[in-house]
Steps between C-alpha positions, in 0.01 A plus 500: 500500500323840552688820441497749792347838404761771509434797728646817352651708778615867553715613779458858614741645765702810507778311701730311269601247780136429562443438138800261485363308803154454349664396165702240685196360679316460169790337308411146605129533452435318164163648446611861547616710201668827611395747218672812643588716797410859583668746727212744548126533455523668163711212357256250665199658332664494154608144532160380632329675217744362238559140630174417691668277771306258708666593820668814634719492810459873591685719736287769675721820526671584173615811325255697288205266546428273785335151488150648556569746210587198275160333600306808411683555163466143381131466609340191651395333173875466387668473849690162542508306830701726743727391786629812694862475605614776731694598804211728621244321719281814538366442131362156587143611558486710186662220302222254601243773439643505142442115484862398500531130502774499765735743678860405562687705751875535442703324622304187449591126514528303176220264636270799538573601144409149381158533686430824319611355164262202536223732580580688184497178294152419624373847431646512147351160411172594648498821291579319189203251544234727641459869556661586832238644743765719662525705185150635524575630852821653373321673227261649745790610725687682228186670351381614836507885528705479812621251764365505856695763705545269798533122487286241649789276573851531628758246407743390774803299422531183709790285383485482113125554496274808531199463744224735444323692773167675449544870595154508657595228745800692639444615867799724540854562382808597690846629406788262579833659390514472117194277501129511581323225706147440376254366747213294392302351788773332709745438226778730372674550163824693446519715191824667378357853449477824718185584677473831301550323170234250581265774612541717186493224236301214622251605776174656426459808735128447522578161672825561683626780730824566664480543874865496591824564312546118514146383483219484242154349574209372294208719615252228474696294767471775766265396783554778745715799585610611850667829597816480673752745651631803324238511225579161336253208443501130550341326194345164576459252209212247477762225573608674829820642371571846659693762301615857580375789301733788556409859532665571170258258312193554720339736255532256216309236704237756589449580132409149441304425815216707626531537882169560684516631850 
């Protein structure tokens, strides 16, 4: 009878109840050896360096050093398989950019945790048998002089998954209370973020322009512009959508589009 290979695992989370829950989920897993717990990024770095675990269940936001600081401090060559466990969905895209194996959003179902754990098993066994090709990409990512200022993808949570939208494919975006509604062709996606936050952190100003206090448009999607009453404009997209450009934001559009008389 073959003996299962033990996966040495470290839990990193600044919330004690979260650590307790993860520990309970791992108790019945015969191939999982819990080698320790850390309550912040500094402890995580020290334990990873000392214990060299195979798997780390890693919270994102922690005191002193966050998850991405842990990745940078350890270095790609020594970084174990990582599953992010967090209550903050806005870090999903950056987590996958950092080649996290999976991203568990609290609160998660036990079944969803088991899916992530099975993926981790596969990754650990693959890494032991051959060099993991993901590590080369992680090395390049950490050694890069700087990350792109604006992402090419936006992660939108649908159920317990994140669906990725290409930023360049977005036609326009509108404010909807505490959300924004992203329009791609005839489909829509709702994102829990303010329009201003989205504009400042995610949207390249060379590609997008605000034309109304509640509307941002992809300049490449504009087909025509028509003057309307009181100095405002009607912006017509290539798919036929009409959007109002208010007087307040008209100058921003004119800076991006050359109007010939």
